A tleap script that builds the chain and sets N, CA, C and O, in Angstrom:
source leaprc.protein.ff14SB
mol = sequence {
  NMET TRP ALA ASP ASN GLU THR SER ASP ASP
  LEU ILE GLY PHE GLN VAL HIE ALA ASP LEU
  ILE ARG SER VAL VAL SER ASP ASP LYS MET
  LEU PRO VAL THR ILE GLY VAL PHE GLY ASP
  TRP GLY GLY GLY LYS THR SER ILE MET LYS
  MET LEU LYS ARG ASP LEU ALA SER GLU ASN
  TRP THR ASP GLU ASP VAL GLU GLN ALA LEU
  TYR GLN ASP ILE ALA VAL VAL TYR PHE ASN
  GLY TRP LEU PHE GLU GLY TYR GLU ASP ALA
  LYS SER ALA ILE LEU SER SER ILE LEU LEU
  ALA LEU GLY ASP HIE LYS ARG PHE GLY PRO
  LYS ILE ARG ASP LYS ALA CVAL
}
set mol.1.N position { 2.821 -0.691 14.766 }
set mol.1.CA position { 2.800 -1.026 13.360 }
set mol.1.C position { 1.512 -1.786 13.047 }
set mol.1.O position { 1.037 -2.572 13.867 }
set mol.2.N position { 0.952 -1.553 11.868 }
set mol.2.CA position { -0.273 -2.231 11.454 }
set mol.2.C position { 0.018 -3.649 11.009 }
set mol.2.O position { 1.091 -3.957 10.491 }
set mol.3.N position { -0.966 -4.499 11.225 }
set mol.3.CA position { -0.853 -5.877 10.743 }
set mol.3.C position { -0.991 -5.882 9.221 }
set mol.3.O position { -1.714 -5.061 8.656 }
set mol.4.N position { -0.312 -6.789 8.577 }
set mol.4.CA position { -0.382 -6.902 7.121 }
set mol.4.C position { -1.413 -7.958 6.759 }
set mol.4.O position { -1.069 -9.099 6.452 }
set mol.5.N position { -2.673 -7.569 6.799 }
set mol.5.CA position { -3.760 -8.483 6.479 }
set mol.5.C position { -4.464 -7.991 5.229 }
set mol.5.O position { -4.871 -6.832 5.143 }
set mol.6.N position { -4.603 -8.887 4.260 }
set mol.6.CA position { -5.304 -8.511 3.042 }
set mol.6.C position { -6.792 -8.344 3.322 }
set mol.6.O position { -7.314 -8.892 4.293 }
set mol.7.N position { -7.471 -7.584 2.468 }
set mol.7.CA position { -8.881 -7.310 2.672 }
set mol.7.C position { -9.564 -7.071 1.336 }
set mol.7.O position { -8.919 -6.667 0.369 }
set mol.8.N position { -10.854 -7.316 1.279 }
set mol.8.CA position { -11.621 -6.955 0.087 }
set mol.8.C position { -12.263 -5.585 0.267 }
set mol.8.O position { -12.876 -5.065 -0.665 }
set mol.9.N position { -12.134 -5.001 1.440 }
set mol.9.CA position { -12.600 -3.633 1.687 }
set mol.9.C position { -11.476 -2.681 1.310 }
set mol.9.O position { -10.322 -2.906 1.675 }
set mol.10.N position { -11.801 -1.630 0.589 }
set mol.10.CA position { -10.780 -0.705 0.104 }
set mol.10.C position { -10.353 0.247 1.211 }
set mol.10.O position { -10.930 1.321 1.388 }
set mol.11.N position { -9.340 -0.165 1.946 }
set mol.11.CA position { -8.836 0.653 3.055 }
set mol.11.C position { -7.652 1.510 2.638 }
set mol.11.O position { -7.230 2.389 3.390 }
set mol.12.N position { -7.108 1.265 1.445 }
set mol.12.CA position { -5.900 1.978 1.043 }
set mol.12.C position { -6.062 2.714 -0.287 }
set mol.12.O position { -5.073 3.150 -0.875 }
set mol.13.N position { -7.294 2.854 -0.764 }
set mol.13.CA position { -7.547 3.617 -1.982 }
set mol.13.C position { -7.122 2.910 -3.259 }
set mol.13.O position { -6.742 3.560 -4.233 }
set mol.14.N position { -7.184 1.569 -3.260 }
set mol.14.CA position { -6.755 0.803 -4.422 }
set mol.14.C position { -7.918 0.287 -5.262 }
set mol.14.O position { -7.691 -0.448 -6.222 }
set mol.15.N position { -9.148 0.647 -4.933 }
set mol.15.CA position { -10.293 0.184 -5.723 }
set mol.15.C position { -10.154 0.626 -7.182 }
set mol.15.O position { -10.612 -0.068 -8.090 }
set mol.16.N position { -9.531 1.767 -7.401 }
set mol.16.CA position { -9.326 2.261 -8.762 }
set mol.16.C position { -8.518 1.261 -9.591 }
set mol.16.O position { -8.764 1.114 -10.788 }
set mol.17.N position { -7.571 0.583 -8.978 }
set mol.17.CA position { -6.770 -0.413 -9.687 }
set mol.17.C position { -7.609 -1.665 -9.991 }
set mol.17.O position { -7.533 -2.216 -11.089 }
set mol.18.N position { -8.392 -2.098 -9.029 }
set mol.18.CA position { -9.277 -3.245 -9.248 }
set mol.18.C position { -10.296 -2.918 -10.349 }
set mol.18.O position { -10.617 -3.774 -11.174 }
set mol.19.N position { -10.798 -1.688 -10.359 }
set mol.19.CA position { -11.755 -1.276 -11.391 }
set mol.19.C position { -11.119 -1.298 -12.776 }
set mol.19.O position { -11.755 -1.707 -13.747 }
set mol.20.N position { -9.870 -0.860 -12.868 }
set mol.20.CA position { -9.170 -0.864 -14.151 }
set mol.20.C position { -8.971 -2.287 -14.655 }
set mol.20.O position { -9.213 -2.571 -15.829 }
set mol.21.N position { -8.535 -3.173 -13.784 }
set mol.21.CA position { -8.347 -4.574 -14.180 }
set mol.21.C position { -9.681 -5.175 -14.607 }
set mol.21.O position { -9.755 -5.880 -15.613 }
set mol.22.N position { -10.731 -4.898 -13.843 }
set mol.22.CA position { -12.064 -5.426 -14.173 }
set mol.22.C position { -12.522 -4.925 -15.540 }
set mol.22.O position { -13.111 -5.687 -16.307 }
set mol.23.N position { -12.263 -3.656 -15.857 }
set mol.23.CA position { -12.687 -3.123 -17.157 }
set mol.23.C position { -11.915 -3.768 -18.304 }
set mol.23.O position { -12.464 -3.952 -19.390 }
set mol.24.N position { -10.664 -4.110 -18.079 }
set mol.24.CA position { -9.863 -4.752 -19.125 }
set mol.24.C position { -10.331 -6.187 -19.357 }
set mol.24.O position { -10.532 -6.586 -20.504 }
set mol.25.N position { -10.510 -6.974 -18.285 }
set mol.25.CA position { -10.872 -8.384 -18.465 }
set mol.25.C position { -12.310 -8.574 -18.922 }
set mol.25.O position { -12.664 -9.657 -19.387 }
set mol.26.N position { -13.145 -7.550 -18.801 }
set mol.26.CA position { -14.534 -7.681 -19.245 }
set mol.26.C position { -14.758 -7.070 -20.631 }
set mol.26.O position { -15.885 -7.059 -21.126 }
set mol.27.N position { -13.702 -6.565 -21.256 }
set mol.27.CA position { -13.795 -5.959 -22.586 }
set mol.27.C position { -13.348 -6.986 -23.628 }
set mol.27.O position { -12.171 -7.341 -23.694 }
set mol.28.N position { -14.292 -7.457 -24.437 }
set mol.28.CA position { -13.995 -8.478 -25.445 }
set mol.28.C position { -12.901 -8.040 -26.415 }
set mol.28.O position { -12.152 -8.876 -26.918 }
set mol.29.N position { -12.802 -6.745 -26.680 }
set mol.29.CA position { -11.783 -6.249 -27.617 }
set mol.29.C position { -10.374 -6.360 -27.046 }
set mol.29.O position { -9.401 -6.315 -27.798 }
set mol.30.N position { -10.250 -6.505 -25.733 }
set mol.30.CA position { -8.945 -6.590 -25.081 }
set mol.30.C position { -8.470 -8.035 -24.910 }
set mol.30.O position { -7.307 -8.270 -24.582 }
set mol.31.N position { -9.357 -8.993 -25.131 }
set mol.31.CA position { -9.036 -10.389 -24.859 }
set mol.31.C position { -8.366 -11.061 -26.040 }
set mol.31.O position { -8.663 -10.687 -27.175 }
set mol.32.N position { -7.500 -12.008 -25.851 }
set mol.32.CA position { -6.996 -12.490 -24.570 }
set mol.32.C position { -5.980 -11.515 -23.989 }
set mol.32.O position { -5.299 -10.794 -24.718 }
set mol.33.N position { -5.895 -11.508 -22.680 }
set mol.33.CA position { -5.007 -10.571 -22.008 }
set mol.33.C position { -4.377 -11.241 -20.790 }
set mol.33.O position { -4.987 -12.096 -20.147 }
set mol.34.N position { -3.162 -10.841 -20.491 }
set mol.34.CA position { -2.485 -11.269 -19.274 }
set mol.34.C position { -2.120 -10.012 -18.507 }
set mol.34.O position { -1.556 -9.074 -19.070 }
set mol.35.N position { -2.439 -9.993 -17.234 }
set mol.35.CA position { -2.171 -8.820 -16.400 }
set mol.35.C position { -1.297 -9.241 -15.234 }
set mol.35.O position { -1.571 -10.239 -14.568 }
set mol.36.N position { -0.264 -8.489 -14.996 }
set mol.36.CA position { 0.595 -8.723 -13.837 }
set mol.36.C position { 0.364 -7.633 -12.811 }
set mol.36.O position { 0.275 -6.454 -13.154 }
set mol.37.N position { 0.269 -8.024 -11.559 }
set mol.37.CA position { 0.142 -7.063 -10.456 }
set mol.37.C position { 1.429 -7.163 -9.648 }
set mol.37.O position { 1.704 -8.183 -9.017 }
set mol.38.N position { 2.206 -6.098 -9.676 }
set mol.38.CA position { 3.517 -6.095 -9.042 }
set mol.38.C position { 3.577 -5.043 -7.949 }
set mol.38.O position { 2.933 -3.998 -8.045 }
set mol.39.N position { 4.343 -5.320 -6.922 }
set mol.39.CA position { 4.544 -4.358 -5.849 }
set mol.39.C position { 5.364 -4.978 -4.741 }
set mol.39.O position { 5.591 -6.187 -4.714 }
set mol.40.N position { 5.800 -4.143 -3.837 }
set mol.40.CA position { 6.579 -4.606 -2.691 }
set mol.40.C position { 5.717 -5.465 -1.776 }
set mol.40.O position { 4.489 -5.449 -1.852 }
set mol.41.N position { 6.394 -6.219 -0.906 }
set mol.41.CA position { 5.700 -7.016 0.089 }
set mol.41.C position { 4.878 -6.072 0.966 }
set mol.41.O position { 5.394 -5.080 1.481 }
set mol.42.N position { 3.600 -6.391 1.129 }
set mol.42.CA position { 2.712 -5.553 1.935 }
set mol.42.C position { 2.183 -4.340 1.189 }
set mol.42.O position { 1.588 -3.449 1.795 }
set mol.43.N position { 2.396 -4.299 -0.125 }
set mol.43.CA position { 2.001 -3.130 -0.910 }
set mol.43.C position { 0.546 -3.104 -1.340 }
set mol.43.O position { 0.095 -2.096 -1.883 }
set mol.44.N position { -0.210 -4.184 -1.118 }
set mol.44.CA position { -1.637 -4.193 -1.436 }
set mol.44.C position { -2.038 -5.049 -2.622 }
set mol.44.O position { -3.185 -4.979 -3.062 }
set mol.45.N position { -1.127 -5.857 -3.153 }
set mol.45.CA position { -1.436 -6.692 -4.315 }
set mol.45.C position { -2.581 -7.662 -4.021 }
set mol.45.O position { -3.519 -7.775 -4.810 }
set mol.46.N position { -2.507 -8.349 -2.908 }
set mol.46.CA position { -3.543 -9.321 -2.563 }
set mol.46.C position { -4.872 -8.627 -2.308 }
set mol.46.O position { -5.922 -9.155 -2.671 }
set mol.47.N position { -4.842 -7.465 -1.695 }
set mol.47.CA position { -6.086 -6.721 -1.460 }
set mol.47.C position { -6.735 -6.314 -2.776 }
set mol.47.O position { -7.956 -6.390 -2.913 }
set mol.48.N position { -5.930 -5.883 -3.747 }
set mol.48.CA position { -6.481 -5.555 -5.066 }
set mol.48.C position { -7.149 -6.781 -5.668 }
set mol.48.O position { -8.252 -6.684 -6.206 }
set mol.49.N position { -6.500 -7.920 -5.582 }
set mol.49.CA position { -7.061 -9.144 -6.155 }
set mol.49.C position { -8.330 -9.577 -5.414 }
set mol.49.O position { -9.268 -10.078 -6.035 }
set mol.50.N position { -8.361 -9.390 -4.107 }
set mol.50.CA position { -9.575 -9.739 -3.349 }
set mol.50.C position { -10.728 -8.795 -3.691 }
set mol.50.O position { -11.879 -9.227 -3.757 }
set mol.51.N position { -10.429 -7.505 -3.910 }
set mol.51.CA position { -11.474 -6.562 -4.343 }
set mol.51.C position { -12.007 -6.967 -5.710 }
set mol.51.O position { -13.213 -6.925 -5.953 }
set mol.52.N position { -11.110 -7.355 -6.594 }
set mol.52.CA position { -11.502 -7.784 -7.935 }
set mol.52.C position { -12.362 -9.044 -7.867 }
set mol.52.O position { -13.383 -9.139 -8.547 }
set mol.53.N position { -11.954 -9.994 -7.059 }
set mol.53.CA position { -12.736 -11.222 -6.894 }
set mol.53.C position { -14.130 -10.897 -6.352 }
set mol.53.O position { -15.128 -11.430 -6.837 }
set mol.54.N position { -14.192 -10.028 -5.353 }
set mol.54.CA position { -15.482 -9.634 -4.776 }
set mol.54.C position { -16.388 -9.009 -5.836 }
set mol.54.O position { -17.579 -9.314 -5.896 }
set mol.55.N position { -15.827 -8.143 -6.663 }
set mol.55.CA position { -16.627 -7.441 -7.670 }
set mol.55.C position { -17.098 -8.352 -8.796 }
set mol.55.O position { -18.160 -8.122 -9.373 }
set mol.56.N position { -16.323 -9.378 -9.114 }
set mol.56.CA position { -16.662 -10.257 -10.233 }
set mol.56.C position { -17.476 -11.481 -9.830 }
set mol.56.O position { -18.117 -12.096 -10.682 }
set mol.57.N position { -17.464 -11.841 -8.572 }
set mol.57.CA position { -18.147 -13.059 -8.128 }
set mol.57.C position { -19.663 -12.866 -8.131 }
set mol.57.O position { -20.186 -11.916 -7.550 }
set mol.58.N position { -20.347 -13.782 -8.794 }
set mol.58.CA position { -21.798 -13.650 -8.973 }
set mol.58.C position { -22.570 -13.689 -7.656 }
set mol.58.O position { -23.666 -13.135 -7.572 }
set mol.59.N position { -22.021 -14.328 -6.633 }
set mol.59.CA position { -22.755 -14.393 -5.362 }
set mol.59.C position { -22.843 -13.027 -4.675 }
set mol.59.O position { -23.620 -12.859 -3.735 }
set mol.60.N position { -22.059 -12.058 -5.134 }
set mol.60.CA position { -22.089 -10.711 -4.549 }
set mol.60.C position { -22.973 -9.746 -5.315 }
set mol.60.O position { -23.116 -8.595 -4.902 }
set mol.61.N position { -23.568 -10.176 -6.413 }
set mol.61.CA position { -24.394 -9.290 -7.217 }
set mol.61.C position { -25.782 -9.157 -6.623 }
set mol.61.O position { -26.291 -10.069 -5.972 }
set mol.62.N position { -26.374 -8.017 -6.858 }
set mol.62.CA position { -27.772 -7.797 -6.485 }
set mol.62.C position { -28.582 -7.685 -7.774 }
set mol.62.O position { -28.009 -7.608 -8.861 }
set mol.63.N position { -29.887 -7.676 -7.662 }
set mol.63.CA position { -30.744 -7.572 -8.839 }
set mol.63.C position { -30.568 -6.234 -9.557 }
set mol.63.O position { -30.885 -6.123 -10.741 }
set mol.64.N position { -30.070 -5.227 -8.859 }
set mol.64.CA position { -29.900 -3.898 -9.447 }
set mol.64.C position { -28.576 -3.752 -10.207 }
set mol.64.O position { -28.367 -2.734 -10.867 }
set mol.65.N position { -27.690 -4.727 -10.132 }
set mol.65.CA position { -26.388 -4.613 -10.782 }
set mol.65.C position { -26.528 -4.695 -12.295 }
set mol.65.O position { -26.826 -5.751 -12.851 }
set mol.66.N position { -26.307 -3.561 -12.948 }
set mol.66.CA position { -26.430 -3.482 -14.400 }
set mol.66.C position { -25.282 -4.216 -15.077 }
set mol.66.O position { -25.449 -4.761 -16.168 }
set mol.67.N position { -24.128 -4.233 -14.441 }
set mol.67.CA position { -22.941 -4.816 -15.058 }
set mol.67.C position { -22.914 -6.342 -14.992 }
set mol.67.O position { -21.976 -6.962 -15.493 }
set mol.68.N position { -23.916 -6.946 -14.391 }
set mol.68.CA position { -23.944 -8.404 -14.266 }
set mol.68.C position { -23.712 -9.110 -15.585 }
set mol.68.O position { -22.952 -10.076 -15.646 }
set mol.69.N position { -24.355 -8.642 -16.636 }
set mol.69.CA position { -24.250 -9.298 -17.939 }
set mol.69.C position { -22.808 -9.304 -18.436 }
set mol.69.O position { -22.393 -10.241 -19.118 }
set mol.70.N position { -22.043 -8.269 -18.102 }
set mol.70.CA position { -20.649 -8.200 -18.530 }
set mol.70.C position { -19.783 -9.241 -17.836 }
set mol.70.O position { -18.806 -9.723 -18.408 }
set mol.71.N position { -20.138 -9.582 -16.620 }
set mol.71.CA position { -19.279 -10.423 -15.792 }
set mol.71.C position { -19.744 -11.865 -15.671 }
set mol.71.O position { -19.031 -12.689 -15.098 }
set mol.72.N position { -20.919 -12.192 -16.194 }
set mol.72.CA position { -21.462 -13.530 -15.958 }
set mol.72.C position { -20.637 -14.637 -16.596 }
set mol.72.O position { -20.718 -15.787 -16.164 }
set mol.73.N position { -19.843 -14.315 -17.622 }
set mol.73.CA position { -19.033 -15.338 -18.279 }
set mol.73.C position { -17.617 -15.429 -17.723 }
set mol.73.O position { -16.811 -16.224 -18.205 }
set mol.74.N position { -17.311 -14.619 -16.713 }
set mol.74.CA position { -15.969 -14.612 -16.141 }
set mol.74.C position { -15.923 -15.573 -14.959 }
set mol.74.O position { -16.679 -15.436 -13.997 }
set mol.75.N position { -15.029 -16.538 -15.049 }
set mol.75.CA position { -14.814 -17.458 -13.932 }
set mol.75.C position { -13.680 -16.906 -13.076 }
set mol.75.O position { -12.585 -16.653 -13.578 }
set mol.76.N position { -13.938 -16.722 -11.805 }
set mol.76.CA position { -12.936 -16.186 -10.891 }
set mol.76.C position { -12.208 -17.344 -10.220 }
set mol.76.O position { -12.823 -18.204 -9.589 }
set mol.77.N position { -10.887 -17.347 -10.370 }
set mol.77.CA position { -10.050 -18.359 -9.733 }
set mol.77.C position { -9.089 -17.623 -8.816 }
set mol.77.O position { -8.210 -16.899 -9.284 }
set mol.78.N position { -9.253 -17.804 -7.525 }
set mol.78.CA position { -8.353 -17.164 -6.570 }
set mol.78.C position { -7.393 -18.217 -6.050 }
set mol.78.O position { -7.802 -19.294 -5.615 }
set mol.79.N position { -6.124 -17.891 -6.101 }
set mol.79.CA position { -5.098 -18.851 -5.691 }
set mol.79.C position { -4.066 -18.128 -4.838 }
set mol.79.O position { -3.543 -17.085 -5.229 }
set mol.80.N position { -3.781 -18.690 -3.673 }
set mol.80.CA position { -2.784 -18.115 -2.769 }
set mol.80.C position { -1.531 -18.974 -2.822 }
set mol.80.O position { -1.449 -20.018 -2.175 }
set mol.81.N position { -0.562 -18.523 -3.597 }
set mol.81.CA position { 0.672 -19.279 -3.785 }
set mol.81.C position { 1.536 -19.372 -2.543 }
set mol.81.O position { 2.413 -20.233 -2.467 }
set mol.82.N position { 1.304 -18.494 -1.558 }
set mol.82.CA position { 2.101 -18.509 -0.331 }
set mol.82.C position { 1.826 -19.733 0.532 }
set mol.82.O position { 2.585 -20.026 1.456 }
set mol.83.N position { 0.758 -20.440 0.238 }
set mol.83.CA position { 0.410 -21.612 1.038 }
set mol.83.C position { 1.234 -22.847 0.683 }
set mol.83.O position { 1.154 -23.866 1.369 }
set mol.84.N position { 2.021 -22.759 -0.379 }
set mol.84.CA position { 2.728 -23.928 -0.881 }
set mol.84.C position { 4.222 -23.665 -0.930 }
set mol.84.O position { 4.665 -22.601 -1.362 }
set mol.85.N position { 4.994 -24.649 -0.483 }
set mol.85.CA position { 6.437 -24.469 -0.402 }
set mol.85.C position { 7.148 -24.798 -1.705 }
set mol.85.O position { 8.020 -24.048 -2.143 }
set mol.86.N position { 6.789 -25.894 -2.316 }
set mol.86.CA position { 7.514 -26.349 -3.488 }
set mol.86.C position { 6.784 -26.065 -4.784 }
set mol.86.O position { 5.575 -25.837 -4.797 }
set mol.87.N position { 7.536 -26.081 -5.873 }
set mol.87.CA position { 6.983 -25.824 -7.196 }
set mol.87.C position { 5.915 -26.856 -7.557 }
set mol.87.O position { 4.848 -26.492 -8.051 }
set mol.88.N position { 6.190 -28.128 -7.318 }
set mol.88.CA position { 5.243 -29.182 -7.673 }
set mol.88.C position { 3.939 -29.048 -6.886 }
set mol.88.O position { 2.855 -29.225 -7.442 }
set mol.89.N position { 4.045 -28.734 -5.589 }
set mol.89.CA position { 2.846 -28.536 -4.772 }
set mol.89.C position { 2.010 -27.376 -5.303 }
set mol.89.O position { 0.790 -27.480 -5.431 }
set mol.90.N position { 2.682 -26.275 -5.608 }
set mol.90.CA position { 1.980 -25.088 -6.104 }
set mol.90.C position { 1.361 -25.364 -7.472 }
set mol.90.O position { 0.231 -24.955 -7.739 }
set mol.91.N position { 2.092 -26.048 -8.323 }
set mol.91.CA position { 1.589 -26.363 -9.665 }
set mol.91.C position { 0.332 -27.236 -9.573 }
set mol.91.O position { -0.659 -26.968 -10.252 }
set mol.92.N position { 0.369 -28.244 -8.761 }
set mol.92.CA position { -0.801 -29.117 -8.590 }
set mol.92.C position { -1.981 -28.352 -8.008 }
set mol.92.O position { -3.120 -28.535 -8.439 }
set mol.93.N position { -1.708 -27.502 -7.037 }
set mol.93.CA position { -2.784 -26.751 -6.378 }
set mol.93.C position { -3.433 -25.751 -7.329 }
set mol.93.O position { -4.657 -25.614 -7.329 }
set mol.94.N position { -2.644 -25.050 -8.135 }
set mol.94.CA position { -3.242 -24.065 -9.044 }
set mol.94.C position { -4.052 -24.761 -10.128 }
set mol.94.O position { -5.117 -24.276 -10.508 }
set mol.95.N position { -3.561 -25.894 -10.633 }
set mol.95.CA position { -4.341 -26.635 -11.627 }
set mol.95.C position { -5.648 -27.154 -11.024 }
set mol.95.O position { -6.689 -27.123 -11.679 }
set mol.96.N position { -5.596 -27.622 -9.795 }
set mol.96.CA position { -6.819 -28.070 -9.108 }
set mol.96.C position { -7.787 -26.908 -8.922 }
set mol.96.O position { -8.993 -27.068 -9.113 }
set mol.97.N position { -7.271 -25.746 -8.552 }
set mol.97.CA position { -8.121 -24.559 -8.364 }
set mol.97.C position { -8.819 -24.179 -9.667 }
set mol.97.O position { -10.004 -23.849 -9.671 }
set mol.98.N position { -8.080 -24.227 -10.765 }
set mol.98.CA position { -8.658 -23.884 -12.071 }
set mol.98.C position { -9.738 -24.889 -12.444 }
set mol.98.O position { -10.823 -24.499 -12.875 }
set mol.99.N position { -9.455 -26.174 -12.286 }
set mol.99.CA position { -10.439 -27.201 -12.636 }
set mol.99.C position { -11.693 -27.097 -11.777 }
set mol.99.O position { -12.805 -27.255 -12.282 }
set mol.100.N position { -11.526 -26.836 -10.489 }
set mol.100.CA position { -12.696 -26.675 -9.612 }
set mol.100.C position { -13.529 -25.462 -10.011 }
set mol.100.O position { -14.758 -25.530 -10.025 }
set mol.101.N position { -12.862 -24.345 -10.338 }
set mol.101.CA position { -13.592 -23.142 -10.748 }
set mol.101.C position { -14.350 -23.387 -12.048 }
set mol.101.O position { -15.488 -22.941 -12.195 }
set mol.102.N position { -13.728 -24.090 -12.991 }
set mol.102.CA position { -14.410 -24.406 -14.248 }
set mol.102.C position { -15.589 -25.335 -14.002 }
set mol.102.O position { -16.644 -25.178 -14.617 }
set mol.103.N position { -15.418 -26.299 -13.111 }
set mol.103.CA position { -16.498 -27.225 -12.798 }
set mol.103.C position { -17.671 -26.555 -12.108 }
set mol.103.O position { -18.815 -26.983 -12.261 }
set mol.104.N position { -17.392 -25.503 -11.347 }
set mol.104.CA position { -18.446 -24.809 -10.610 }
set mol.104.C position { -19.118 -23.697 -11.402 }
set mol.104.O position { -20.205 -23.255 -11.029 }
set mol.105.N position { -18.505 -23.237 -12.477 }
set mol.105.CA position { -19.005 -22.057 -13.184 }
set mol.105.C position { -20.197 -22.405 -14.061 }
set mol.105.O position { -20.176 -23.406 -14.777 }
set mol.106.N position { -21.232 -21.582 -14.006 }
set mol.106.CA position { -22.463 -21.855 -14.737 }
set mol.106.C position { -22.332 -21.651 -16.244 }
set mol.106.O position { -23.166 -22.132 -17.011 }
set mol.107.N position { -21.287 -20.941 -16.670 }
set mol.107.CA position { -21.114 -20.688 -18.095 }
set mol.107.C position { -20.856 -21.971 -18.870 }
set mol.107.O position { -21.280 -22.107 -20.017 }
set mol.108.N position { -20.171 -22.896 -18.248 }
set mol.108.CA position { -19.751 -24.101 -18.943 }
set mol.108.C position { -20.822 -25.172 -18.855 }
set mol.108.O position { -21.465 -25.354 -17.821 }
set mol.109.N position { -20.995 -25.868 -19.950 }
set mol.109.CA position { -22.020 -26.907 -20.011 }
set mol.109.C position { -21.612 -28.141 -19.234 }
set mol.109.O position { -20.506 -28.213 -18.700 }
set mol.110.N position { -22.511 -29.115 -19.173 }
set mol.110.CA position { -22.252 -30.325 -18.395 }
set mol.110.C position { -21.027 -31.106 -18.873 }
set mol.110.O position { -20.341 -31.735 -18.068 }
set mol.111.N position { -20.749 -31.070 -20.179 }
set mol.111.CA position { -19.610 -31.824 -20.700 }
set mol.111.C position { -18.301 -31.288 -20.099 }
set mol.111.O position { -17.469 -32.065 -19.632 }
set mol.112.N position { -18.128 -30.000 -20.112 }
set mol.112.CA position { -16.897 -29.392 -19.543 }
set mol.112.C position { -16.895 -29.568 -18.040 }
set mol.112.O position { -15.862 -29.911 -17.465 }
set mol.113.N position { -18.029 -29.342 -17.386 }
set mol.113.CA position { -18.095 -29.485 -15.922 }
set mol.113.C position { -17.730 -30.910 -15.514 }
set mol.113.O position { -16.973 -31.102 -14.562 }
set mol.114.N position { -18.253 -31.905 -16.216 }
set mol.114.CA position { -17.954 -33.299 -15.878 }
set mol.114.C position { -16.473 -33.614 -16.072 }
set mol.114.O position { -15.870 -34.308 -15.252 }
set mol.115.N position { -15.888 -33.104 -17.157 }
set mol.115.CA position { -14.465 -33.360 -17.400 }
set mol.115.C position { -13.598 -32.640 -16.373 }
set mol.115.O position { -12.564 -33.166 -15.962 }
set mol.116.N position { -14.004 -31.453 -15.956 }
set mol.116.CA position { -13.240 -30.701 -14.958 }
set mol.116.C position { -13.252 -31.428 -13.623 }
set mol.116.O position { -12.237 -31.488 -12.929 }
set mol.117.N position { -14.399 -31.977 -13.271 }
set mol.117.CA position { -14.506 -32.701 -12.008 }
set mol.117.C position { -13.709 -33.983 -12.084 }
set mol.117.O position { -13.668 -34.743 -11.116 }
savepdb mol mol.pdb
quit
């Protein structure tokens, strides 16, 4: 049996799903939007999210990436809820993750970055 390890490499043909999500969140006419990714345990949900994070993260862009301008205002917040047992722990961790991502993102000015930190 194969190990159930998430990956940002498309080993199961799910890049099409990550591309669809990316096109929705980068389209101003679609915003605001909430997207749910549902599936059975081991079905590839985390891999889709890791592919999406890889595609949207500015550190992965090259000078030839035409789509950079579309994604430069998107802050990527990756959160693994499986690391936390209780609701309060998970709630605190996700809020911390959001604040850290906002503090690190270049889109936001010093006032927001300082308040996030």
